[in-house]
GUFIKE-798280 format. One record per residue (C-alpha): residue in three letters; x, y, z. Coordinates in nm, 4 decimals. Layout:
N
("ala"; (X; Y; Z))
...
//
This chain:
476
("met"; (-2.7890; 6.5459; 8.8761))
("ala"; (-3.0219; 6.8383; 8.8846))
("ser"; (-2.7872; 7.0421; 8.6621))
("leu"; (-2.7794; 6.7569; 8.4138))
("gln"; (-3.1535; 6.7505; 8.4015))
("val"; (-3.1740; 7.1197; 8.3468))
("gly"; (-2.9117; 7.0896; 8.0738))
("ser"; (-3.1090; 6.8140; 7.9070))
("leu"; (-3.4289; 7.0244; 7.9228))
("val"; (-3.2501; 7.3249; 7.7725))
("ser"; (-3.1143; 7.1067; 7.4920))
("ile"; (-3.4541; 6.9663; 7.4146))
("leu"; (-3.6028; 7.3161; 7.4230))
("leu"; (-3.3362; 7.4455; 7.1802))
("ile"; (-3.3963; 7.1490; 6.9440))
("trp"; (-3.7685; 7.2144; 6.9589))
("leu"; (-3.7265; 7.5827; 6.8856))
("ala"; (-3.4995; 7.4989; 6.5963))
("phe"; (-3.7612; 7.2636; 6.4582))
("leu"; (-4.0336; 7.5232; 6.4861))
("ser"; (-3.8203; 7.7839; 6.3085))
("ser"; (-3.7706; 7.5412; 6.0155))
("gln"; (-4.1463; 7.5013; 5.9623))
("pro"; (-4.3381; 7.7210; 5.7244))
("ala"; (-4.4969; 8.0162; 5.8994))
("gln"; (-4.8656; 7.9623; 5.9533))
("ser"; (-5.0818; 8.2505; 5.8467))
("asn"; (-5.4453; 8.3196; 5.9223))
("glu"; (-5.4771; 8.5292; 5.6100))
("pro"; (-5.6720; 8.3579; 5.3269))
("leu"; (-5.4606; 8.2172; 5.0499))
("asn"; (-5.4327; 8.4153; 4.7235))
("leu"; (-5.4612; 8.2153; 4.4028))
("val"; (-5.2877; 8.2971; 4.0748))
("val"; (-5.3380; 8.0955; 3.7575))
("phe"; (-5.1478; 8.1720; 3.4336))
("leu"; (-5.2617; 7.9891; 3.1119))
("ser"; (-5.0870; 7.9669; 2.7825))
("asp"; (-5.2802; 7.8875; 2.4594))
("asp"; (-5.1746; 7.6085; 2.2266))
("leu"; (-4.8402; 7.5156; 2.3850))
("gly"; (-4.7017; 7.1650; 2.3487))
("arg"; (-4.5348; 7.0161; 2.6597))
("leu"; (-4.2339; 6.9029; 2.4584))
("asp"; (-4.1791; 7.2526; 2.3318))
("thr"; (-4.0587; 7.3946; 2.6685))
("ser"; (-3.7293; 7.3929; 2.8494))
("ile"; (-3.8701; 7.2131; 3.1518))
("his"; (-3.9801; 6.9133; 2.9400))
("gly"; (-3.6685; 6.8641; 2.7248))
("ser"; (-3.6715; 7.1091; 2.4356))
("val"; (-3.3158; 7.1875; 2.3347))
("asp"; (-3.4267; 7.5077; 2.1571))
("ala"; (-3.7128; 7.6703; 2.3491))
("arg"; (-3.6003; 7.9598; 2.5697))
("thr"; (-3.8434; 7.9646; 2.8559))
("pro"; (-3.6553; 8.1065; 3.1567))
("thr"; (-3.9657; 8.1870; 3.3570))
("met"; (-4.0586; 7.8207; 3.3460))
("asp"; (-3.7117; 7.7356; 3.4624))
("arg"; (-3.7548; 7.9797; 3.7484))
("leu"; (-4.0958; 7.8399; 3.8478))
("ala"; (-3.9526; 7.4857; 3.8343))
("ala"; (-3.6781; 7.5929; 4.0761))
("asp"; (-3.9381; 7.7505; 4.3089))
("gly"; (-4.2000; 7.4784; 4.2995))
("met"; (-4.3195; 7.1447; 4.1573))
("val"; (-4.3204; 7.0343; 3.7918))
("phe"; (-4.5899; 6.7858; 3.6833))
("asp"; (-4.4613; 6.5404; 3.4206))
("asn"; (-4.8029; 6.3793; 3.3602))
("ala"; (-5.0478; 6.6693; 3.3423))
("tyr"; (-5.3275; 6.6187; 3.0873))
("val"; (-5.6142; 6.8280; 2.9475))
("ala"; (-5.9691; 6.7084; 2.9282))
("ser"; (-5.9800; 6.7801; 2.5526))
("pro"; (-5.7239; 6.9141; 2.3020))
("ser"; (-5.9528; 7.1975; 2.1877))
("cys"; (-5.9949; 7.5331; 2.3533))
("cys"; (-6.3710; 7.5540; 2.4172))
("pro"; (-6.4361; 7.2075; 2.5726))
("asn"; (-6.1166; 7.2146; 2.7745))
("arg"; (-6.1559; 7.5626; 2.9185))
("tyr"; (-6.5102; 7.4847; 3.0208))
("ser"; (-6.3753; 7.1639; 3.1826))
("phe"; (-6.1355; 7.3886; 3.3798))
("leu"; (-6.4153; 7.6166; 3.4946))
("thr"; (-6.6703; 7.3434; 3.5857))
("gly"; (-6.4564; 7.0420; 3.6856))
("leu"; (-6.6605; 6.8370; 3.4332))
("met"; (-6.5546; 6.6370; 3.1315))
("pro"; (-6.6954; 6.7685; 2.7947))
("ala"; (-6.9754; 6.5209; 2.7641))
("arg"; (-7.1114; 6.6288; 3.0960))
("his"; (-7.0817; 7.0056; 3.0644))
("gly"; (-7.2061; 6.9763; 2.7107))
("ala"; (-6.9632; 7.1971; 2.5134))
("his"; (-6.8101; 6.9002; 2.3311))
("pro"; (-6.7189; 7.0485; 1.9909))
("asn"; (-6.5177; 7.3671; 1.9732))
("his"; (-6.7100; 7.6893; 1.9625))
("ser"; (-7.0079; 7.5450; 2.1448))
("val"; (-7.1752; 7.6287; 2.4784))
("pro"; (-7.2329; 7.4311; 2.7983))
("lys"; (-7.5739; 7.2886; 2.8895))
("glu"; (-7.8177; 7.5141; 3.0725))
("asn"; (-7.7773; 7.5201; 3.4480))
("thr"; (-7.4126; 7.3995; 3.4349))
("lys"; (-7.2458; 7.4960; 3.7628))
("tyr"; (-6.9126; 7.6775; 3.7652))
("leu"; (-6.6493; 7.6225; 4.0324))
("thr"; (-6.5687; 7.9918; 4.0422))
("thr"; (-6.8920; 8.0461; 4.2281))
("ile"; (-6.7508; 7.8477; 4.5214))
("leu"; (-6.4546; 8.0859; 4.5367))
("lys"; (-6.7051; 8.3687; 4.5289))
("asp"; (-6.8825; 8.2208; 4.8245))
("leu"; (-6.5394; 8.2033; 5.0063))
("arg"; (-6.5289; 8.5862; 4.9526))
("tyr"; (-6.2634; 8.5752; 4.6831))
("his"; (-6.2259; 8.8651; 4.4491))
("ile"; (-6.1997; 8.6977; 4.1076))
("ala"; (-6.0226; 8.9005; 3.8320))
("ala"; (-5.9701; 8.7562; 3.4848))
("phe"; (-5.7320; 8.9006; 3.2299))
("gly"; (-5.6862; 8.7804; 2.8739))
("lys"; (-5.8022; 8.4393; 2.7542))
("val"; (-5.9339; 8.2394; 3.0450))
("gly"; (-6.2755; 8.1369; 2.9361))
("his"; (-6.3252; 8.0322; 2.5716))
("gly"; (-6.3312; 8.3302; 2.3445))
("arg"; (-6.2268; 8.5465; 2.6342))
("met"; (-6.5839; 8.5267; 2.7564))
("arg"; (-6.7170; 8.6158; 3.0982))
("phe"; (-6.8038; 8.3355; 3.3406))
("pro"; (-7.0034; 8.3250; 3.6673))
("gly"; (-6.8362; 8.4494; 3.9751))
("gly"; (-6.5891; 8.6923; 3.8122))
("asp"; (-6.5611; 9.0478; 3.9479))
("his"; (-6.3458; 9.1894; 3.6674))
("phe"; (-6.2782; 9.0856; 3.3098))
("ser"; (-6.0226; 9.2240; 3.0604))
("ser"; (-5.9990; 9.0835; 2.7119))
("gln"; (-5.6413; 9.2016; 2.6303))
("ala"; (-5.4563; 8.8727; 2.5780))
("glu"; (-5.0969; 8.9998; 2.5339))
("gly"; (-4.9154; 9.2260; 2.7714))
("met"; (-5.1696; 9.1536; 3.0376))
("his"; (-4.9457; 9.3071; 3.3093))
("glu"; (-5.0335; 9.6446; 3.1575))
("lys"; (-5.3893; 9.5873; 3.2831))
("val"; (-5.3228; 9.3739; 3.5925))
("ile"; (-5.0829; 9.6078; 3.7795))
("pro"; (-5.2932; 9.9314; 3.7379))
("tyr"; (-5.6147; 9.7420; 3.8310))
("phe"; (-5.4746; 9.6412; 4.1690))
("glu"; (-5.3109; 9.9818; 4.2248))
("asp"; (-5.6385; 10.1624; 4.1511))
("asn"; (-5.8731; 9.9353; 4.3471))
("lys"; (-5.8749; 9.8686; 4.7153))
("ile"; (-5.9528; 9.4992; 4.7523))
("asp"; (-6.0060; 9.3790; 5.1116))
("arg"; (-6.0679; 9.0137; 5.0186))
("pro"; (-5.8376; 8.7277; 4.9110))
("val"; (-5.7629; 8.7364; 4.5415))
("cys"; (-5.8131; 8.4802; 4.2666))
("leu"; (-5.6139; 8.6183; 3.9707))
("leu"; (-5.6672; 8.4302; 3.6393))
("val"; (-5.4458; 8.5388; 3.3471))
("gly"; (-5.4472; 8.3891; 2.9963))
("asp"; (-5.1996; 8.4717; 2.7266))
("arg"; (-5.3180; 8.4029; 2.3686))
("arg"; (-4.9670; 8.2885; 2.2600))
("pro"; (-4.8521; 8.0668; 2.1002))
("his"; (-5.1969; 8.0363; 1.9380))
("val"; (-5.1907; 8.1070; 1.5628))
("ala"; (-5.1264; 8.3321; 1.3830))
("trp"; (-4.7660; 8.3261; 1.4939))
("gly"; (-4.5865; 8.6620; 1.4758))
("his"; (-4.3990; 8.7636; 1.1667))
("glu"; (-4.0864; 8.8539; 1.3572))
("phe"; (-3.8806; 8.5705; 1.5037))
("thr"; (-3.5813; 8.5494; 1.7408))
("tyr"; (-3.4801; 8.1893; 1.6541))
("glu"; (-3.2829; 8.0929; 1.3448))
("pro"; (-3.4922; 7.8687; 1.1182))
("asp"; (-3.1848; 7.6872; 0.9990))
("glu"; (-3.0764; 7.6016; 1.3519))
("val"; (-3.3990; 7.4831; 1.5204))
("thr"; (-3.4658; 7.1156; 1.5908))
("leu"; (-3.7908; 6.9965; 1.4342))
("pro"; (-3.9979; 6.7148; 1.5844))
("ser"; (-3.9437; 6.3920; 1.3888))
("phe"; (-4.3051; 6.3763; 1.2829))
("leu"; (-4.2844; 6.7028; 1.0904))
("ile"; (-4.1570; 6.7293; 0.7333))
("asp"; (-3.8308; 6.9279; 0.7159))
("thr"; (-3.8727; 7.2050; 0.4680))
("pro"; (-3.7651; 7.5734; 0.4731))
("lys"; (-4.1265; 7.6822; 0.5262))
("thr"; (-4.1746; 7.4482; 0.8156))
("arg"; (-3.8616; 7.5750; 0.9828))
("glu"; (-3.9663; 7.9394; 0.9408))
("his"; (-4.3056; 7.8636; 1.0957))
("trp"; (-4.1412; 7.6680; 1.3805))
("ala"; (-3.9097; 7.9616; 1.4530))
("arg"; (-4.2152; 8.1937; 1.4705))
("tyr"; (-4.3964; 7.9487; 1.6950))
("leu"; (-4.0996; 7.9280; 1.9400))
("thr"; (-4.0705; 8.3074; 1.9380))
("asp"; (-4.4283; 8.3314; 2.0583))
("val"; (-4.3578; 8.0674; 2.3225))
("ser"; (-4.0730; 8.2793; 2.4513))
("gly"; (-4.2944; 8.5944; 2.4411))
("met"; (-4.5600; 8.4193; 2.6509))
("asp"; (-4.2960; 8.2976; 2.8983))
("ala"; (-4.1661; 8.6569; 2.9417))
("glu"; (-4.5157; 8.7894; 3.0112))
("met"; (-4.5627; 8.5131; 3.2655))
("gly"; (-4.2444; 8.6317; 3.4349))
("arg"; (-4.3949; 8.9792; 3.4761))
("ile"; (-4.7132; 8.8358; 3.6341))
("tyr"; (-4.5051; 8.6152; 3.8654))
("asn"; (-4.3026; 8.9161; 3.9785))
("phe"; (-4.6233; 9.1054; 4.0421))
("ala"; (-4.7696; 8.8139; 4.2441))
("lys"; (-4.4602; 8.7907; 4.4659))
("glu"; (-4.4552; 9.1626; 4.5308))
("lys"; (-4.8329; 9.1836; 4.5908))
("phe"; (-4.8881; 8.8697; 4.7973))
("gly"; (-4.5475; 8.8039; 4.9543))
("asp"; (-4.5336; 8.4271; 5.0211))
("asn"; (-4.9114; 8.3971; 5.0718))
("phe"; (-5.0098; 8.2696; 4.7258))
("ile"; (-5.0248; 7.9704; 4.4950))
("phe"; (-4.9047; 8.0238; 4.1418))
("leu"; (-5.0164; 7.7613; 3.8879))
("phe"; (-4.8974; 7.7586; 3.5240))
("thr"; (-5.0259; 7.5291; 3.2524))
("ser"; (-5.1346; 7.5229; 2.8865))
("asp"; (-5.4842; 7.4458; 2.7415))
("his"; (-5.3456; 7.1837; 2.5044))
("gly"; (-5.0729; 7.1182; 2.2477))
("gly"; (-4.9755; 7.3512; 1.9653))
("gln"; (-5.1457; 7.3815; 1.6351))
("trp"; (-4.9182; 7.1292; 1.4683))
("pro"; (-4.9862; 6.7833; 1.3217))
("arg"; (-5.0406; 6.5429; 1.6127))
("gly"; (-5.0917; 6.8362; 1.8507))
("lys"; (-5.4121; 7.0399; 1.8866))
("trp"; (-5.7314; 6.8438; 1.7843))
("asn"; (-5.5494; 6.5063; 1.8496))
("leu"; (-5.5409; 6.2667; 2.1426))
("tyr"; (-5.1797; 6.1840; 2.1078))
("asp"; (-4.9736; 6.3068; 2.4052))
("tyr"; (-4.8369; 6.5913; 2.1926))
("gly"; (-5.1937; 6.7284; 2.1947))
("thr"; (-5.3150; 6.6305; 2.5445))
("arg"; (-5.0157; 6.6208; 2.7764))
("val"; (-4.9207; 6.9751; 2.8800))
("pro"; (-4.6595; 7.1627; 3.0827))
("met"; (-4.7653; 7.2343; 3.4415))
("ile"; (-4.5836; 7.3909; 3.7403))
("val"; (-4.7224; 7.4911; 4.0803))
("val"; (-4.5441; 7.7191; 4.3262))
("trp"; (-4.6706; 7.7470; 4.6857))
("pro"; (-4.4056; 7.9109; 4.9124))
("gly"; (-4.3615; 7.7276; 5.2437))
("his"; (-4.5721; 7.4320; 5.1377))
("ile"; (-4.4236; 7.2840; 4.8154))
("glu"; (-4.0612; 7.1766; 4.8358))
("pro"; (-3.8768; 7.3871; 4.5735))
("gly"; (-3.7210; 7.2077; 4.2756))
("thr"; (-3.9377; 6.8991; 4.2883))
("arg"; (-4.1006; 6.6913; 4.0127))
("thr"; (-4.3886; 6.4509; 4.0251))
("asn"; (-4.5135; 6.1678; 3.7998))
("ala"; (-4.8659; 6.1935; 3.9440))
("met"; (-5.1195; 6.1964; 3.6655))
("thr"; (-5.3618; 6.4922; 3.6714))
("ser"; (-5.6397; 6.6368; 3.4490))
("trp"; (-5.7524; 6.9887; 3.3794))
("val"; (-6.0780; 6.8979; 3.5657))
("asp"; (-5.8661; 6.8723; 3.8799))
("leu"; (-5.7231; 7.2258; 3.8742))
("leu"; (-6.0000; 7.4366; 4.0358))
("pro"; (-6.0973; 7.1658; 4.2862))
("thr"; (-5.7300; 7.1689; 4.4039))
("leu"; (-5.7294; 7.5439; 4.4435))
("ile"; (-6.0593; 7.5414; 4.6206))
("asp"; (-5.9256; 7.2729; 4.8592))
("ala"; (-5.6061; 7.4786; 4.9253))
("ala"; (-5.8274; 7.7753; 5.0008))
("gly"; (-6.0279; 7.5765; 5.2556))
("gly"; (-6.3418; 7.5232; 5.0487))
("lys"; (-6.5278; 7.2148; 4.9265))
("val"; (-6.7193; 7.1234; 4.6172))
("ser"; (-7.0710; 7.0287; 4.7233))
("trp"; (-7.1912; 6.8636; 4.3969))
("gly"; (-7.0677; 6.5786; 4.1859))
("ile"; (-6.7888; 6.6615; 3.9416))
("asp"; (-6.5200; 6.4675; 3.7533))
("gly"; (-6.2292; 6.6622; 3.9019))
("arg"; (-6.0757; 6.6021; 4.2352))
("ser"; (-5.8070; 6.7768; 4.4428))
("phe"; (-5.4405; 6.6833; 4.4148))
("lys"; (-5.3440; 6.9018; 4.7151))
("ser"; (-5.1875; 6.5964; 4.8856))
("val"; (-4.9411; 6.5728; 4.5915))
("leu"; (-4.8472; 6.9366; 4.6316))
("leu"; (-4.7751; 6.8901; 4.9982))
("gly"; (-4.5603; 6.5842; 4.9357))
("glu"; (-4.8084; 6.3556; 5.1175))
("ser"; (-4.8757; 6.1459; 4.8059))
("lys"; (-4.6878; 6.0508; 4.4908))
("lys"; (-4.9946; 5.9469; 4.2961))
("his"; (-5.3243; 6.1027; 4.2005))
("arg"; (-5.5058; 5.9418; 3.9057))
("glu"; (-5.4718; 5.5779; 3.7961))
("lys"; (-5.6547; 5.6584; 3.4649))
("ile"; (-5.6604; 5.9503; 3.2338))
("phe"; (-5.9543; 5.9911; 2.9949))
("thr"; (-5.9402; 6.2467; 2.7126))
("thr"; (-6.1967; 6.3317; 2.4486))
("his"; (-6.2242; 6.5226; 2.1216))
("thr"; (-6.5228; 6.5726; 1.8963))
("gly"; (-6.4412; 6.8380; 1.6359))
("asp"; (-6.4097; 7.2061; 1.5377))
("asn"; (-6.6833; 7.3376; 1.3008))
("his"; (-6.6353; 7.2131; 0.9421))
("met"; (-6.2541; 7.2133; 0.9522))
("asn"; (-6.2117; 6.9247; 1.1930))
("ile"; (-6.4713; 6.6420; 1.2006))
("phe"; (-6.2856; 6.3432; 1.3473))
("pro"; (-6.4141; 6.2488; 1.6894))
("met"; (-6.2040; 6.0301; 1.9186))
("arg"; (-6.1728; 5.9114; 2.2800))
("ser"; (-5.8787; 5.7831; 2.4693))
("leu"; (-5.7579; 5.6187; 2.7902))
("arg"; (-5.4173; 5.6034; 2.9529))
("ile"; (-5.3365; 5.3493; 3.2220))
("gly"; (-4.9783; 5.3292; 3.3364))
("lys"; (-4.7500; 5.3227; 3.0335))
("tyr"; (-5.0264; 5.2295; 2.7890))
("lys"; (-5.2416; 5.4592; 2.5770))
("tyr"; (-5.5545; 5.3411; 2.3907))
("ile"; (-5.7383; 5.5582; 2.1308))
("his"; (-6.0679; 5.4911; 1.9691))
("asn"; (-6.1117; 5.6864; 1.6460))
("leu"; (-6.4943; 5.6920; 1.6019))
("cys"; (-6.4915; 5.7653; 1.2267))
("pro"; (-6.1959; 5.5771; 1.0797))
("asp"; (-6.3460; 5.5949; 0.7307))
("ala"; (-6.3214; 5.9781; 0.7358))
("tyr"; (-6.0373; 6.2220; 0.6785))
("his"; (-5.8733; 6.3873; 0.9741))
("thr"; (-5.8324; 6.7553; 0.8785))
("asn"; (-5.8099; 7.0899; 1.0564))
("his"; (-5.7628; 7.4593; 0.9980))
("ser"; (-5.3864; 7.4158; 0.9263))
("asp"; (-5.4024; 7.1864; 0.6230))
("arg"; (-5.7335; 7.3248; 0.4891))
("leu"; (-5.6756; 7.7008; 0.5155))
("arg"; (-5.2968; 7.7114; 0.4921))
("lys"; (-5.2702; 8.0612; 0.6293))
("asp"; (-4.9446; 8.2436; 0.6847))
("gly"; (-4.8335; 8.2051; 1.0465))
("ala"; (-5.0420; 7.8917; 1.0769))
("gly"; (-5.0509; 7.6232; 0.8089))
("ala"; (-4.8834; 7.7773; 0.5061))
("tyr"; (-4.6051; 7.5221; 0.5349))
("trp"; (-4.8540; 7.2522; 0.4018))
("asp"; (-4.7873; 7.3443; 0.0401))
("ser"; (-4.4230; 7.2479; 0.0831))
("trp"; (-4.5353; 6.9237; 0.2496))
("asp"; (-4.7431; 6.8275; -0.0556))
("glu"; (-4.4435; 6.8958; -0.2769))
("ala"; (-4.2131; 6.6907; -0.0521))
("ala"; (-4.4540; 6.4006; -0.0465))
("lys"; (-4.4435; 6.3696; -0.4262))
("lys"; (-4.0732; 6.2986; -0.4112))
("asp"; (-3.9992; 6.1413; -0.0768))
("ser"; (-4.1666; 5.8256; 0.0603))
("lys"; (-4.1046; 5.9254; 0.4254))
("ala"; (-4.2753; 6.2601; 0.3723))
("ala"; (-4.5637; 6.0808; 0.1930))
("glu"; (-4.6052; 5.8503; 0.4936))
("ile"; (-4.6180; 6.1490; 0.7331))
("val"; (-4.8977; 6.3084; 0.5227))
("lys"; (-5.0867; 5.9809; 0.4978))
("arg"; (-5.0607; 5.9207; 0.8715))
("tyr"; (-5.2001; 6.2704; 0.9335))
("tyr"; (-5.5067; 6.2364; 0.7133))
("thr"; (-5.6075; 5.8770; 0.7885))
("arg"; (-5.6188; 5.6722; 1.1117))
("lys"; (-5.7034; 5.3187; 1.2112))
("glu"; (-6.0144; 5.2763; 1.4312))
("phe"; (-5.8084; 5.1567; 1.7249))
("glu"; (-5.4579; 5.2730; 1.8273))
("phe"; (-5.2557; 5.1380; 2.1155))
("phe"; (-4.9165; 5.2591; 2.2313))
("asp"; (-4.6476; 5.1778; 2.4800))
("leu"; (-4.5522; 5.5303; 2.5946))
("glu"; (-4.2225; 5.4149; 2.7513))
("lys"; (-4.0965; 5.2567; 2.4308))
("asp"; (-4.2723; 5.4860; 2.1927))
("pro"; (-4.3324; 5.8353; 2.3570))
("leu"; (-4.4247; 5.9958; 2.0258))
("glu"; (-4.6893; 5.7291; 1.9580))
("leu"; (-4.5725; 5.6381; 1.6117))
("asn"; (-4.5950; 5.2587; 1.6372))
("asn"; (-4.9638; 5.1386; 1.6636))
("leu"; (-4.9723; 4.8127; 1.8556))
("ala"; (-5.3473; 4.7603; 1.8416))
("gly"; (-5.3179; 4.4644; 1.6035))
("asn"; (-5.0141; 4.3101; 1.7789))
("pro"; (-5.1224; 3.9774; 1.9460))
("glu"; (-4.8718; 4.0344; 2.2268))
("tyr"; (-5.0892; 4.3212; 2.3536))
("ala"; (-5.4329; 4.1703; 2.2822))
("gly"; (-5.5166; 4.1357; 2.6499))
("gln"; (-5.4339; 4.4970; 2.7396))
("val"; (-5.6199; 4.6284; 2.4272))
("lys"; (-5.9307; 4.4304; 2.5162))
("glu"; (-5.9373; 4.5509; 2.8808))
("met"; (-5.8749; 4.9142; 2.7894))
("arg"; (-6.1403; 4.9047; 2.5123))
("ala"; (-6.3964; 4.7755; 2.7672))
("glu"; (-6.2832; 5.0321; 3.0258))
("leu"; (-6.3154; 5.3241; 2.7798))
("ala"; (-6.6566; 5.2075; 2.6574))
("ala"; (-6.7878; 5.1812; 3.0161))
("trp"; (-6.6595; 5.5235; 3.0986))
("thr"; (-6.8073; 5.7006; 2.7923))
("lys"; (-7.1405; 5.5323; 2.8755))
("ser"; (-7.1259; 5.6634; 3.2302))
("gln"; (-7.0580; 6.0117; 3.0936))
("gly"; (-7.3657; 6.0049; 2.8720))
("asp"; (-7.1363; 6.0379; 2.5732))
("lys"; (-7.3263; 5.9657; 2.2483))
("leu"; (-7.0047; 5.8908; 2.0589))
("val"; (-7.1175; 6.0653; 1.7421))
("pro"; (-6.9573; 6.3291; 1.5240))
("his"; (-7.0951; 6.6845; 1.5566))
("arg"; (-7.1575; 6.7013; 1.1810))
("glu"; (-7.1167; 6.4793; 0.8747))
("pro"; (-6.7489; 6.3669; 0.8386))
("tyr"; (-6.5493; 6.3801; 0.5193))
("ser"; (-6.5471; 6.0216; 0.3818))
("val"; (-6.2197; 5.8847; 0.2437))
("ser"; (-6.4206; 5.7577; -0.0468))
("glu"; (-6.4512; 6.1147; -0.1700))
("pro"; (-6.1906; 6.3676; -0.2596))
("ile"; (-6.0453; 6.5450; 0.0418))
("pro"; (-6.2362; 6.8747; 0.1008))
("val"; (-6.0851; 7.2044; -0.0123))
("phe"; (-6.1827; 7.5410; 0.1327))
("ala"; (-6.1541; 7.8906; -0.0063))
("asn"; (-6.1849; 8.1864; 0.2320))
("gly"; (-6.3142; 7.9440; 0.4966))
("ser"; (-6.5957; 7.7998; 0.2845))
("lys"; (-6.6096; 7.4622; 0.1221))
("thr"; (-6.5714; 7.4742; -0.2561))
("ser"; (-6.4632; 7.2450; -0.5364))
("glu"; (-6.0951; 7.1642; -0.5683))
("gly"; (-6.0856; 7.3235; -0.9141))
("glu"; (-6.2396; 7.6463; -0.7941))
("ala"; (-6.0054; 7.6696; -0.5011))
("arg"; (-5.6952; 7.6039; -0.7037))
("ala"; (-5.8106; 7.8556; -0.9689))
("lys"; (-5.8569; 8.1198; -0.7008))
("ser"; (-5.5230; 8.0352; -0.5553))
("lys"; (-5.3484; 8.0790; -0.8949))
("lys"; (-5.5310; 8.4073; -0.9638))
("lys"; (-5.4258; 8.5430; -0.6249))
("gly"; (-5.0668; 8.4406; -0.6909))
//
């Protein structure tokens, strides 16, 4: 009997030891944090989210090592307001930098100061803050926004840092202007259905994808560095600041502009090769990293940690996603607000009697919007092309979409009686939220009324259509 008891105890002990060996090793060392940001990258233009063309092997590798978020959203589809939302955990109306190229309100608090109080060494390389600007809490800033590893690796080799590291890296790609060289064949790429298929569009799309791949390769170099430098004691978070500078992308509240790729790797904590449908916002990013690092945010913000999702303890995070856009100087003056609940998206266009425009269609620069001339020609001959152009420039005041049936948001159901109840509820929900935010719901400057000719710009300045066309012909 005694031998049986001893045998049972030995078996239990062996099982317990096997269990302990299968658990992630606990370390008393502070967790290192690495964030890699791309600039103007649409979620659907990546291999991890279904692109049949985009070559993004680093994203594939991260996805295999960590967790892919299928419902990650930005706070705003414009660089300045969204990057300040990342750094402050506040939505644009609260931090104050609502239009692009503006600044936050005085005394706005930055979450990076919390990491500084936790003794983190914060090093930023490339485009992290808007305009590659410095922000509170940072120890080192480098503005080079391509080939950042050329600065990152020597910096950590040359400096003895005896504190945990928060490494923030921002690649400027695939922000315009897209490079002249391209590694994709224009005739072979697959264009989104909401673009007009012309040779010029295909060339620019090939250049865009080439920059996407270039960014992905640079991220691979930073990921390799992080693994070598920190072993398994780090979190690596990748995401993009909003969609690409294409119609329905940047400066738009359609998912192509606001729903972004995001992957998080945390060795020993996140189960490799997992995906989640949990809805998150850019205001949640730094609160999550601070939580993982053992800190807390001591003042009221809009963001909140999704650490429990990373650890597999929860499958949900947000029930509602709010996004806002106000405008970008004189090129884009079309403010809008949106709300997503479940499979439904509601958009309120605040100036429906104005033109929606942006840098692409107004300036038509090579490597950015030069394809627009071919769109104008196509619209003269083809009704489908004409409808795409019309849908770009003008919008109904209210838009409502079923994202499951219509993921590209091309069928506006706002006037459909079948959805009247949902539209009413979401309209009230969005109105209440904007009021709570102190959002004035006004354009940042006078919009371009549809009762007047659409504005034309020459060398970035507004001019008459005749003058602009004359200059264009003379240049040609």
